PDB file with one MODEL, atoms N, CA, C and O in Angstrom:
MODEL        1
ATOM      1  N   MET A   1     120.427 118.119 110.961  1.00  0.00           N
ATOM      2  CA  MET A   1     121.051 117.574 109.860  1.00  0.00           C
ATOM      3  C   MET A   1     122.515 117.064 110.347  1.00  0.00           C
ATOM      4  O   MET A   1     123.439 117.640 110.921  1.00  0.00           O
ATOM      5  N   ALA A   2     122.392 116.161 110.026  1.00  0.00           N
ATOM      6  CA  ALA A   2     123.702 115.422 110.198  1.00  0.00           C
ATOM      7  C   ALA A   2     125.276 116.178 109.822  1.00  0.00           C
ATOM      8  O   ALA A   2     125.356 116.737 108.728  1.00  0.00           O
ATOM      9  N   GLY A   3     126.175 116.181 110.496  1.00  0.00           N
ATOM     10  CA  GLY A   3     127.127 116.978 110.193  1.00  0.00           C
ATOM     11  C   GLY A   3     128.156 116.218 109.356  1.00  0.00           C
ATOM     12  O   GLY A   3     127.805 115.055 109.156  1.00  0.00           O
ATOM     13  N   ARG A   4     129.420 116.576 108.769  1.00  0.00           N
ATOM     14  CA  ARG A   4     129.895 115.544 107.584  1.00  0.00           C
ATOM     15  C   ARG A   4     130.724 114.297 108.812  1.00  0.00           C
ATOM     16  O   ARG A   4     131.117 113.192 108.440  1.00  0.00           O
ATOM     17  N   LYS A   5     130.850 114.842 110.361  1.00  0.00           N
ATOM     18  CA  LYS A   5     131.906 113.920 111.180  1.00  0.00           C
ATOM     19  C   LYS A   5     130.968 112.679 111.463  1.00  0.00           C
ATOM     20  O   LYS A   5     131.524 111.600 111.664  1.00  0.00           O
ATOM     21  N   THR A   6     129.753 112.741 111.491  1.00  0.00           N
ATOM     22  CA  THR A   6     128.454 112.150 112.063  1.00  0.00           C
ATOM     23  C   THR A   6     128.046 111.419 110.781  1.00  0.00           C
ATOM     24  O   THR A   6     127.398 110.377 110.881  1.00  0.00           O
ATOM     25  N   LYS A   7     128.425 111.958 109.452  1.00  0.00           N
ATOM     26  CA  LYS A   7     127.585 110.997 108.312  1.00  0.00           C
ATOM     27  C   LYS A   7     128.949 109.483 108.322  1.00  0.00           C
ATOM     28  O   LYS A   7     128.754 108.271 108.409  1.00  0.00           O
ATOM     29  N   LYS A   8     130.310 110.307 108.186  1.00  0.00           N
ATOM     30  CA  LYS A   8     131.097 109.420 107.756  1.00  0.00           C
ATOM     31  C   LYS A   8     131.339 108.372 109.020  1.00  0.00           C
ATOM     32  O   LYS A   8     131.845 107.295 108.704  1.00  0.00           O
ATOM     33  N   ILE A   9     130.982 108.613 110.624  1.00  0.00           N
ATOM     34  CA  ILE A   9     130.942 107.731 111.695  1.00  0.00           C
ATOM     35  C   ILE A   9     129.802 106.559 111.359  1.00  0.00           C
ATOM     36  O   ILE A   9     130.056 105.355 111.391  1.00  0.00           O
ATOM     37  N   LEU A  10     128.220 107.251 110.962  1.00  0.00           N
ATOM     38  CA  LEU A  10     127.661 106.423 110.760  1.00  0.00           C
ATOM     39  C   LEU A  10     127.578 105.516 109.264  1.00  0.00           C
ATOM     40  O   LEU A  10     126.662 104.717 109.069  1.00  0.00           O
ATOM     41  N   GLN A  11     128.311 105.686 108.588  1.00  0.00           N
ATOM     42  CA  GLN A  11     128.672 105.240 107.573  1.00  0.00           C
ATOM     43  C   GLN A  11     130.076 104.171 107.211  1.00  0.00           C
ATOM     44  O   GLN A  11     130.488 103.409 106.335  1.00  0.00           O
ATOM     45  N   THR A  12     130.472 104.764 108.641  1.00  0.00           N
ATOM     46  CA  THR A  12     131.647 103.273 108.512  1.00  0.00           C
ATOM     47  C   THR A  12     130.432 101.902 109.532  1.00  0.00           C
ATOM     48  O   THR A  12     130.152 100.714 109.372  1.00  0.00           O
ATOM     49  N   MET A  13     130.167 102.672 110.240  1.00  0.00           N
ATOM     50  CA  MET A  13     129.479 101.899 110.900  1.00  0.00           C
ATOM     51  C   MET A  13     128.264 100.948 110.828  1.00  0.00           C
ATOM     52  O   MET A  13     127.691 100.216 111.635  1.00  0.00           O
ATOM     53  N   ALA A  14     128.080 101.328 109.264  1.00  0.00           N
ATOM     54  CA  ALA A  14     127.048 100.514 108.630  1.00  0.00           C
ATOM     55  C   ALA A  14     126.768  98.770 108.098  1.00  0.00           C
ATOM     56  O   ALA A  14     125.822  98.275 107.484  1.00  0.00           O
ATOM     57  N   THR A  15     128.011  98.171 108.631  1.00  0.00           N
ATOM     58  CA  THR A  15     128.325  96.973 108.369  1.00  0.00           C
ATOM     59  C   THR A  15     128.245  96.257 109.949  1.00  0.00           C
ATOM     60  O   THR A  15     128.337  95.040 110.113  1.00  0.00           O
ATOM     61  N   ALA A  16     128.091  97.072 110.876  1.00  0.00           N
ATOM     62  CA  ALA A  16     128.373  96.808 112.368  1.00  0.00           C
ATOM     63  C   ALA A  16     127.192  95.853 112.595  1.00  0.00           C
ATOM     64  O   ALA A  16     126.083  96.256 112.246  1.00  0.00           O
ATOM     65  N   PRO A  17     127.320  94.501 113.200  1.00  0.00           N
ATOM     66  CA  PRO A  17     126.246  93.638 113.303  1.00  0.00           C
ATOM     67  C   PRO A  17     124.962  94.520 114.576  1.00  0.00           C
ATOM     68  O   PRO A  17     123.790  94.276 114.288  1.00  0.00           O
ATOM     69  N   SER A  18     125.111  95.195 115.505  1.00  0.00           N
ATOM     70  CA  SER A  18     124.110  95.991 116.282  1.00  0.00           C
ATOM     71  C   SER A  18     123.714  97.034 115.395  1.00  0.00           C
ATOM     72  O   SER A  18     122.759  97.637 115.885  1.00  0.00           O
ATOM     73  N   VAL A  19     124.096  97.541 114.172  1.00  0.00           N
ATOM     74  CA  VAL A  19     123.280  98.641 113.697  1.00  0.00           C
ATOM     75  C   VAL A  19     122.066  97.657 112.916  1.00  0.00           C
ATOM     76  O   VAL A  19     120.841  97.654 113.035  1.00  0.00           O
ATOM     77  N   LEU A  20     123.268  96.601 111.825  1.00  0.00           N
ATOM     78  CA  LEU A  20     122.253  95.916 111.184  1.00  0.00           C
ATOM     79  C   LEU A  20     121.302  95.792 111.914  1.00  0.00           C
ATOM     80  O   LEU A  20     120.242  96.368 111.670  1.00  0.00           O
ATOM     81  N   ARG A  21     121.535  94.731 113.354  1.00  0.00           N
ATOM     82  CA  ARG A  21     120.053  94.449 113.978  1.00  0.00           C
ATOM     83  C   ARG A  21     119.178  95.566 114.476  1.00  0.00           C
ATOM     84  O   ARG A  21     117.978  95.312 114.572  1.00  0.00           O
ATOM     85  N   THR A  22     119.552  96.630 114.769  1.00  0.00           N
ATOM     86  CA  THR A  22     118.577  97.745 114.653  1.00  0.00           C
ATOM     87  C   THR A  22     117.935  97.763 113.391  1.00  0.00           C
ATOM     88  O   THR A  22     116.864  97.271 113.037  1.00  0.00           O
ATOM     89  N   ASN A  23     118.704  98.359 112.837  1.00  0.00           N
ATOM     90  CA  ASN A  23     117.915  98.397 111.415  1.00  0.00           C
ATOM     91  C   ASN A  23     116.803  97.479 110.850  1.00  0.00           C
ATOM     92  O   ASN A  23     115.687  97.718 110.390  1.00  0.00           O
ATOM     93  N   TYR A  24     117.478  96.396 111.042  1.00  0.00           N
ATOM     94  CA  TYR A  24     116.613  94.781 110.773  1.00  0.00           C
ATOM     95  C   TYR A  24     115.155  95.410 111.645  1.00  0.00           C
ATOM     96  O   TYR A  24     114.245  95.973 111.035  1.00  0.00           O
ATOM     97  N   SER A  25     115.142  95.190 113.177  1.00  0.00           N
ATOM     98  CA  SER A  25     113.760  95.554 113.875  1.00  0.00           C
ATOM     99  C   SER A  25     113.286  96.936 113.622  1.00  0.00           C
ATOM    100  O   SER A  25     112.313  97.151 114.345  1.00  0.00           O
ATOM    101  N   TYR A  26     113.485  97.614 113.133  1.00  0.00           N
ATOM    102  CA  TYR A  26     112.975  99.236 113.134  1.00  0.00           C
ATOM    103  C   TYR A  26     112.409  98.902 111.366  1.00  0.00           C
ATOM    104  O   TYR A  26     111.286  99.263 111.012  1.00  0.00           O
ATOM    105  N   GLU A  27     113.097  98.389 110.679  1.00  0.00           N
ATOM    106  CA  GLU A  27     112.190  98.498 109.353  1.00  0.00           C
ATOM    107  C   GLU A  27     111.160  96.749 109.501  1.00  0.00           C
ATOM    108  O   GLU A  27     110.147  96.607 108.817  1.00  0.00           O
ATOM    109  N   LYS A  28     111.393  96.209 109.959  1.00  0.00           N
ATOM    110  CA  LYS A  28     110.293  95.233 110.304  1.00  0.00           C
ATOM    111  C   LYS A  28     109.191  95.273 111.062  1.00  0.00           C
ATOM    112  O   LYS A  28     108.123  94.734 110.771  1.00  0.00           O
ATOM    113  N   TYR A  29     109.449  95.987 112.167  1.00  0.00           N
ATOM    114  CA  TYR A  29     108.233  95.795 113.520  1.00  0.00           C
ATOM    115  C   TYR A  29     107.350  97.743 113.249  1.00  0.00           C
ATOM    116  O   TYR A  29     106.180  98.121 113.189  1.00  0.00           O
ATOM    117  N   VAL A  30     108.466  98.331 113.178  1.00  0.00           N
ATOM    118  CA  VAL A  30     107.811  99.875 112.834  1.00  0.00           C
ATOM    119  C   VAL A  30     107.252  99.940 111.148  1.00  0.00           C
ATOM    120  O   VAL A  30     106.186  99.829 110.543  1.00  0.00           O
ATOM    121  N   LEU A  31     108.391 100.140 110.908  1.00  0.00           N
ATOM    122  CA  LEU A  31     107.760 100.272 109.039  1.00  0.00           C
ATOM    123  C   LEU A  31     107.379  99.125 108.207  1.00  0.00           C
ATOM    124  O   LEU A  31     107.515  99.294 106.995  1.00  0.00           O
ATOM    125  N   HIS A  32     107.075  98.361 108.476  1.00  0.00           N
ATOM    126  CA  HIS A  32     106.890  97.145 108.187  1.00  0.00           C
ATOM    127  C   HIS A  32     107.218  96.871 106.762  1.00  0.00           C
ATOM    128  O   HIS A  32     106.485  96.502 105.845  1.00  0.00           O
ATOM    129  N   SER A  33     108.357  97.109 106.786  1.00  0.00           N
ATOM    130  CA  SER A  33     108.731  96.889 105.268  1.00  0.00           C
ATOM    131  C   SER A  33     109.694  96.356 104.902  1.00  0.00           C
ATOM    132  O   SER A  33     110.713  96.473 105.583  1.00  0.00           O
ATOM    133  N   ASP A  34     109.707  95.606 103.731  1.00  0.00           N
ATOM    134  CA  ASP A  34     111.034  94.454 103.439  1.00  0.00           C
ATOM    135  C   ASP A  34     112.173  94.676 103.990  1.00  0.00           C
ATOM    136  O   ASP A  34     112.874  95.686 104.056  1.00  0.00           O
ATOM    137  N   ILE A  35     112.312  93.403 104.461  1.00  0.00           N
ATOM    138  CA  ILE A  35     114.054  93.292 105.285  1.00  0.00           C
ATOM    139  C   ILE A  35     115.009  92.455 104.236  1.00  0.00           C
ATOM    140  O   ILE A  35     116.236  92.545 104.212  1.00  0.00           O
ATOM    141  N   SER A  36     114.660  92.091 103.858  1.00  0.00           N
ATOM    142  CA  SER A  36     115.153  91.212 102.490  1.00  0.00           C
ATOM    143  C   SER A  36     117.148  92.184 102.542  1.00  0.00           C
ATOM    144  O   SER A  36     118.159  91.670 103.020  1.00  0.00           O
ATOM    145  N   HIS A  37     117.061  93.459 101.947  1.00  0.00           N
ATOM    146  CA  HIS A  37     118.342  94.133 101.858  1.00  0.00           C
ATOM    147  C   HIS A  37     119.459  93.717 103.120  1.00  0.00           C
ATOM    148  O   HIS A  37     120.609  93.279 103.097  1.00  0.00           O
ATOM    149  N   ILE A  38     118.612  94.044 104.101  1.00  0.00           N
ATOM    150  CA  ILE A  38     119.085  93.925 105.395  1.00  0.00           C
ATOM    151  C   ILE A  38     119.698  92.809 106.166  1.00  0.00           C
ATOM    152  O   ILE A  38     120.679  92.994 106.887  1.00  0.00           O
ATOM    153  N   LEU A  39     118.891  91.183 105.957  1.00  0.00           N
ATOM    154  CA  LEU A  39     119.390  90.195 106.376  1.00  0.00           C
ATOM    155  C   LEU A  39     120.904  89.589 105.182  1.00  0.00           C
ATOM    156  O   LEU A  39     121.981  89.121 105.550  1.00  0.00           O
ATOM    157  N   ALA A  40     120.333  89.882 103.497  1.00  0.00           N
ATOM    158  CA  ALA A  40     121.953  89.977 103.083  1.00  0.00           C
ATOM    159  C   ALA A  40     122.974  91.097 103.828  1.00  0.00           C
ATOM    160  O   ALA A  40     124.065  90.667 104.201  1.00  0.00           O
ATOM    161  N   ALA A  41     122.684  92.382 104.036  1.00  0.00           N
ATOM    162  CA  ALA A  41     124.025  92.912 104.474  1.00  0.00           C
ATOM    163  C   ALA A  41     124.509  92.003 106.098  1.00  0.00           C
ATOM    164  O   ALA A  41     125.617  92.109 106.623  1.00  0.00           O
ATOM    165  N   TYR A  42     123.780  91.464 106.437  1.00  0.00           N
ATOM    166  CA  TYR A  42     124.039  90.996 107.755  1.00  0.00           C
ATOM    167  C   TYR A  42     124.948  89.951 107.372  1.00  0.00           C
ATOM    168  O   TYR A  42     126.050  89.883 107.916  1.00  0.00           O
ATOM    169  N   GLU A  43     124.512  88.935 106.281  1.00  0.00           N
ATOM    170  CA  GLU A  43     125.221  87.798 106.341  1.00  0.00           C
ATOM    171  C   GLU A  43     126.530  87.811 105.818  1.00  0.00           C
ATOM    172  O   GLU A  43     127.495  87.098 106.090  1.00  0.00           O
ATOM    173  N   LYS A  44     126.334  89.223 104.608  1.00  0.00           N
ATOM    174  CA  LYS A  44     127.641  89.437 104.033  1.00  0.00           C
ATOM    175  C   LYS A  44     128.523  89.705 105.298  1.00  0.00           C
ATOM    176  O   LYS A  44     129.498  88.984 105.510  1.00  0.00           O
ATOM    177  N   SER A  45     128.172  90.803 106.200  1.00  0.00           N
ATOM    178  CA  SER A  45     128.892  91.687 107.205  1.00  0.00           C
ATOM    179  C   SER A  45     129.572  89.886 108.175  1.00  0.00           C
ATOM    180  O   SER A  45     130.489  89.911 108.996  1.00  0.00           O
ATOM    181  N   ARG A  46     129.240  89.309 107.992  1.00  0.00           N
ATOM    182  CA  ARG A  46     129.225  88.019 109.039  1.00  0.00           C
ATOM    183  C   ARG A  46     130.525  87.578 108.407  1.00  0.00           C
ATOM    184  O   ARG A  46     131.535  87.737 109.093  1.00  0.00           O
ATOM    185  N   THR A  47     130.642  87.098 107.316  1.00  0.00           N
ATOM    186  CA  THR A  47     131.532  86.892 106.381  1.00  0.00           C
ATOM    187  C   THR A  47     132.938  87.856 106.678  1.00  0.00           C
ATOM    188  O   THR A  47     134.042  87.397 106.974  1.00  0.00           O
ATOM    189  N   VAL A  48     132.726  88.746 106.580  1.00  0.00           N
ATOM    190  CA  VAL A  48     134.083  89.421 106.490  1.00  0.00           C
ATOM    191  C   VAL A  48     134.785  90.471 108.117  1.00  0.00           C
ATOM    192  O   VAL A  48     135.918  90.932 108.252  1.00  0.00           O
ATOM    193  N   TYR A  49     133.629  90.545 109.080  1.00  0.00           N
ATOM    194  CA  TYR A  49     133.501  91.029 110.130  1.00  0.00           C
ATOM    195  C   TYR A  49     134.808  90.412 111.255  1.00  0.00           C
ATOM    196  O   TYR A  49     134.919  89.187 111.286  1.00  0.00           O
ATOM    197  N   PRO A  50     135.473  90.988 111.877  1.00  0.00           N
ATOM    198  CA  PRO A  50     136.468  90.225 112.490  1.00  0.00           C
ATOM    199  C   PRO A  50     136.067  90.020 114.081  1.00  0.00           C
ATOM    200  O   PRO A  50     137.048  89.535 114.645  1.00  0.00           O
ATOM    201  N   TYR A  51     135.290  90.161 114.737  1.00  0.00           N
ATOM    202  CA  TYR A  51     134.412  89.756 115.796  1.00  0.00           C
ATOM    203  C   TYR A  51     133.587  88.630 115.900  1.00  0.00           C
ATOM    204  O   TYR A  51     132.642  88.709 116.684  1.00  0.00           O
ATOM    205  N   LEU A  52     133.735  87.723 115.343  1.00  0.00           N
ATOM    206  CA  LEU A  52     132.346  86.837 115.219  1.00  0.00           C
ATOM    207  C   LEU A  52     131.532  86.048 116.548  1.00  0.00           C
ATOM    208  O   LEU A  52     130.550  85.309 116.477  1.00  0.00           O
ATOM    209  N   GLY A  53     132.170  86.404 117.562  1.00  0.00           N
ATOM    210  CA  GLY A  53     131.056  86.551 118.542  1.00  0.00           C
ATOM    211  C   GLY A  53     130.001  87.230 118.980  1.00  0.00           C
ATOM    212  O   GLY A  53     129.124  86.952 119.798  1.00  0.00           O
ATOM    213  N   GLU A  54     130.297  88.544 118.046  1.00  0.00           N
ATOM    214  CA  GLU A  54     129.386  89.485 118.321  1.00  0.00           C
ATOM    215  C   GLU A  54     127.605  88.982 117.789  1.00  0.00           C
ATOM    216  O   GLU A  54     126.472  89.283 118.164  1.00  0.00           O
ATOM    217  N   PHE A  55     128.093  88.239 116.926  1.00  0.00           N
ATOM    218  CA  PHE A  55     127.186  87.528 115.682  1.00  0.00           C
ATOM    219  C   PHE A  55     126.454  86.567 116.702  1.00  0.00           C
ATOM    220  O   PHE A  55     125.276  86.257 116.528  1.00  0.00           O
ATOM    221  N   GLU A  56     127.094  86.170 117.624  1.00  0.00           N
ATOM    222  CA  GLU A  56     125.943  85.276 118.121  1.00  0.00           C
ATOM    223  C   GLU A  56     125.194  85.917 119.151  1.00  0.00           C
ATOM    224  O   GLU A  56     124.132  85.455 119.570  1.00  0.00           O
ATOM    225  N   SER A  57     125.592  86.716 119.471  1.00  0.00           N
ATOM    226  CA  SER A  57     124.988  87.834 120.970  1.00  0.00           C
ATOM    227  C   SER A  57     123.998  88.435 119.873  1.00  0.00           C
ATOM    228  O   SER A  57     123.057  89.066 120.353  1.00  0.00           O
ATOM    229  N   GLU A  58     124.047  88.349 118.490  1.00  0.00           N
ATOM    230  CA  GLU A  58     123.175  89.209 117.568  1.00  0.00           C
ATOM    231  C   GLU A  58     122.308  88.425 117.722  1.00  0.00           C
ATOM    232  O   GLU A  58     121.219  88.612 118.265  1.00  0.00           O
ATOM    233  N   ASP A  59     122.764  87.380 117.205  1.00  0.00           N
ATOM    234  CA  ASP A  59     121.348  86.016 116.488  1.00  0.00           C
ATOM    235  C   ASP A  59     120.160  86.294 117.849  1.00  0.00           C
ATOM    236  O   ASP A  59     118.979  86.639 117.866  1.00  0.00           O
ATOM    237  N   GLU A  60     121.337  85.885 119.093  1.00  0.00           N
ATOM    238  CA  GLU A  60     120.230  85.693 120.308  1.00  0.00           C
ATOM    239  C   GLU A  60     119.410  86.595 120.775  1.00  0.00           C
ATOM    240  O   GLU A  60     118.715  86.481 121.784  1.00  0.00           O
ATOM    241  N   LEU A  61     119.486  87.692 119.909  1.00  0.00           N
ATOM    242  CA  LEU A  61     118.485  89.072 120.549  1.00  0.00           C
ATOM    243  C   LEU A  61     117.513  89.281 119.576  1.00  0.00           C
ATOM    244  O   LEU A  61     116.405  89.794 119.739  1.00  0.00           O
ATOM    245  N   ILE A  62     118.166  88.709 118.225  1.00  0.00           N
ATOM    246  CA  ILE A  62     117.130  88.668 116.782  1.00  0.00           C
ATOM    247  C   ILE A  62     116.323  87.612 117.307  1.00  0.00           C
ATOM    248  O   ILE A  62     115.138  87.784 117.022  1.00  0.00           O
ATOM    249  N   SER A  63     116.531  86.654 117.927  1.00  0.00           N
ATOM    250  CA  SER A  63     115.953  85.731 118.189  1.00  0.00           C
ATOM    251  C   SER A  63     114.503  85.908 119.156  1.00  0.00           C
ATOM    252  O   SER A  63     113.308  85.645 119.019  1.00  0.00           O
ATOM    253  N   LEU A  64     115.433  86.549 120.258  1.00  0.00           N
ATOM    254  CA  LEU A  64     114.644  87.068 121.345  1.00  0.00           C
ATOM    255  C   LEU A  64     113.254  88.043 121.258  1.00  0.00           C
ATOM    256  O   LEU A  64     112.206  88.097 121.900  1.00  0.00           O
ATOM    257  N   LEU A  65     113.912  88.889 119.938  1.00  0.00           N
ATOM    258  CA  LEU A  65     113.050  90.062 119.590  1.00  0.00           C
ATOM    259  C   LEU A  65     111.375  89.407 118.589  1.00  0.00           C
ATOM    260  O   LEU A  65     110.215  89.817 118.632  1.00  0.00           O
ATOM    261  N   VAL A  66     112.023  88.275 117.795  1.00  0.00           N
ATOM    262  CA  VAL A  66     111.015  87.639 116.694  1.00  0.00           C
ATOM    263  C   VAL A  66     109.937  87.101 117.584  1.00  0.00           C
ATOM    264  O   VAL A  66     108.764  87.270 117.252  1.00  0.00           O
ATOM    265  N   GLN A  67     110.347  86.247 119.071  1.00  0.00           N
ATOM    266  CA  GLN A  67     109.519  85.768 120.012  1.00  0.00           C
ATOM    267  C   GLN A  67     109.025  86.850 120.477  1.00  0.00           C
ATOM    268  O   GLN A  67     107.833  86.821 120.172  1.00  0.00           O
ATOM    269  N   THR A  68     109.292  87.956 121.139  1.00  0.00           N
ATOM    270  CA  THR A  68     108.858  88.932 121.783  1.00  0.00           C
ATOM    271  C   THR A  68     107.580  89.626 120.974  1.00  0.00           C
ATOM    272  O   THR A  68     106.450  89.640 121.461  1.00  0.00           O
ATOM    273  N   LEU A  69     107.883  90.166 119.753  1.00  0.00           N
ATOM    274  CA  LEU A  69     107.168  90.875 118.923  1.00  0.00           C
ATOM    275  C   LEU A  69     106.061  90.293 117.881  1.00  0.00           C
ATOM    276  O   LEU A  69     105.138  90.921 117.363  1.00  0.00           O
ATOM    277  N   SER A  70     106.472  88.648 117.680  1.00  0.00           N
ATOM    278  CA  SER A  70     105.423  88.100 116.679  1.00  0.00           C
ATOM    279  C   SER A  70     104.038  88.105 117.476  1.00  0.00           C
ATOM    280  O   SER A  70     103.750  88.059 118.672  1.00  0.00           O
ATOM    281  N   PRO A  71     103.430  88.167 116.491  1.00  0.00           N
ATOM    282  CA  PRO A  71     101.986  87.952 117.341  1.00  0.00           C
ATOM    283  C   PRO A  71     101.463  86.290 117.954  1.00  0.00           C
ATOM    284  O   PRO A  71     101.808  85.209 117.477  1.00  0.00           O
ATOM    285  N   ALA A  72     100.757  86.471 118.860  1.00  0.00           N
ATOM    286  CA  ALA A  72     100.426  85.330 119.485  1.00  0.00           C
ATOM    287  C   ALA A  72      99.605  84.297 118.834  1.00  0.00           C
ATOM    288  O   ALA A  72      98.625  84.910 118.410  1.00  0.00           O
ATOM    289  N   PRO A  73      99.497  83.162 118.559  1.00  0.00           N
ATOM    290  CA  PRO A  73      98.459  82.324 117.959  1.00  0.00           C
ATOM    291  C   PRO A  73      97.210  82.792 118.759  1.00  0.00           C
ATOM    292  O   PRO A  73      97.327  83.222 119.906  1.00  0.00           O
ATOM    293  N   PRO A  74      96.147  82.708 118.199  1.00  0.00           N
ATOM    294  CA  PRO A  74      94.783  82.117 118.548  1.00  0.00           C
ATOM    295  C   PRO A  74      94.766  81.566 119.375  1.00  0.00           C
ATOM    296  O   PRO A  74      95.497  80.600 119.156  1.00  0.00           O
ATOM    297  N   SER A  75      94.139  81.477 120.878  1.00  0.00           N
ATOM    298  CA  SER A  75      93.419  80.849 121.334  1.00  0.00           C
ATOM    299  C   SER A  75      92.053  80.009 121.282  1.00  0.00           C
ATOM    300  O   SER A  75      91.128  80.377 120.558  1.00  0.00           O
ATOM    301  N   GLU A  76      91.991  79.136 121.893  1.00  0.00           N
ATOM    302  CA  GLU A  76      90.220  78.576 121.231  1.00  0.00           C
ATOM    303  C   GLU A  76      89.951  79.206 122.451  1.00  0.00           C
ATOM    304  O   GLU A  76      88.793  79.295 122.858  1.00  0.00           O
TER     305      GLU A  76
ENDMDL
END
């Protein structure tokens, strides 16, 4: 069970782009659940997060993730 300090750190980092990307990939590809709430949080944090350059790299990582884990088109 997470301690009080650990919970505070996780709560503080909940809007960090890398944490949102990790949650996105875990819920989409492992749990196969709805990710609309994570995408909404990602876009919201983009407007208030002070280091916008991090979003460029996170967007690239999400793009690579989608390309890598998306099913391949059926071959003829």
